[in-house]
C-alpha positions as CSV (number, residue, x, y, z in Angstrom):
1,X,-0.2,0.1,0.2
2,X,2.5,2.5,0.8
3,X,4.5,1.3,-2.4
4,X,0.8,2.8,-4.0
5,X,0.5,6.0,-2.1
6,X,4.7,6.6,-2.9
7,X,3.9,6.2,-7.1
8,X,0.5,8.0,-6.0
9,X,3.5,10.9,-5.0
10,X,5.8,10.7,-6.9
11,X,2.6,11.8,-9.9
12,X,1.1,13.9,-8.4
13,X,4.5,15.9,-8.6
14,X,5.3,15.0,-12.4
15,X,1.8,17.1,-13.0
16,X,2.4,20.1,-10.5
17,X,5.8,21.2,-12.3
18,X,4.7,20.5,-15.5
19,X,1.3,23.2,-14.8
20,X,4.4,25.5,-13.6
21,X,7.4,25.9,-16.1
22,X,7.9,29.6,-16.8
23,X,5.4,31.2,-19.4
24,X,7.8,31.8,-22.2
25,X,5.2,31.1,-24.9
26,X,3.2,34.0,-23.8
27,X,5.4,36.2,-22.7
28,X,7.1,36.2,-26.3
29,X,3.1,36.7,-27.7
30,X,2.2,39.5,-25.6
31,X,6.0,41.4,-26.8
32,X,5.3,41.4,-30.5
33,X,1.3,41.7,-29.9
34,X,3.0,44.8,-28.0
35,X,5.5,44.9,-31.5
36,X,2.6,45.0,-34.2
37,X,0.8,47.3,-31.8
38,X,3.4,49.4,-32.3
39,X,4.3,49.3,-36.3
40,X,1.2,50.3,-36.8
41,X,0.3,53.6,-35.4
42,X,3.3,55.9,-34.1
43,X,0.8,56.9,-30.8
44,X,1.6,53.6,-28.9
45,X,3.9,54.4,-27.8
46,X,2.1,57.4,-26.3
47,X,-1.3,55.3,-25.7
48,X,-2.7,53.9,-22.4
49,X,-3.4,50.5,-23.6
50,X,0.4,50.2,-24.2
51,X,2.0,51.5,-21.4
52,X,-0.4,49.2,-18.8
53,X,1.0,45.9,-21.7
54,X,4.6,47.5,-21.5
55,X,3.3,47.7,-17.3
56,X,2.7,44.3,-17.6
57,X,5.2,42.1,-19.4
58,X,7.6,44.0,-16.9
59,X,6.3,42.7,-14.2
60,X,6.0,39.5,-15.9
61,X,9.3,39.3,-16.1
62,X,9.7,40.1,-12.5
63,X,7.1,37.7,-11.6
64,X,9.4,35.3,-13.2
65,X,12.9,36.0,-11.8
66,X,11.1,35.2,-8.4
67,X,9.1,31.6,-9.8
68,X,5.9,33.5,-10.2
69,X,4.7,31.2,-13.1
70,X,0.8,31.6,-12.9
71,X,1.9,34.8,-12.5
72,X,3.1,36.2,-14.5
73,X,1.4,34.2,-17.5
74,X,-1.6,36.1,-16.4
75,X,0.7,39.2,-15.8
76,X,1.7,38.1,-19.8
77,X,-1.7,37.3,-21.4
78,X,-2.9,41.1,-19.5
79,X,-0.4,42.4,-21.9
80,X,-2.0,40.7,-24.8
81,X,-4.7,41.6,-24.7
82,X,-4.5,45.2,-23.7
83,X,-2.6,45.6,-27.1
84,X,-5.1,43.3,-28.7
85,X,-7.4,45.5,-27.7
86,X,-5.1,49.5,-28.6
87,X,-4.7,47.1,-32.4
88,X,-8.3,47.0,-33.0
89,X,-8.8,51.0,-31.1
90,X,-6.1,51.7,-34.3
91,X,-7.6,49.5,-37.1
92,X,-11.4,51.0,-36.6
93,X,-10.9,54.7,-36.4
94,X,-8.4,54.2,-39.3
95,X,-11.8,53.2,-41.0
96,X,-13.6,55.4,-40.0
97,X,-12.0,58.2,-41.6
């Protein structure tokens, strides 16, 4: 019975370690989306959404440094969302001209 418990514990540890990998892809996606926003419009640099996206991305980087991967992932996803919202608004504004 102890052997089964030991195996089950090892399995849970293995699963947990997979779930706590650094959010490298999410960080990359956020960086690329912010970069795309800046290429789309010169107004992006001073736009509140892009400033917030960059702030969230910087916070995600700090959180990765201290192994807070879940929080970092959430920040990276939020950063990308802010940048996407800017891009959508910039496109809509351009279409309305």
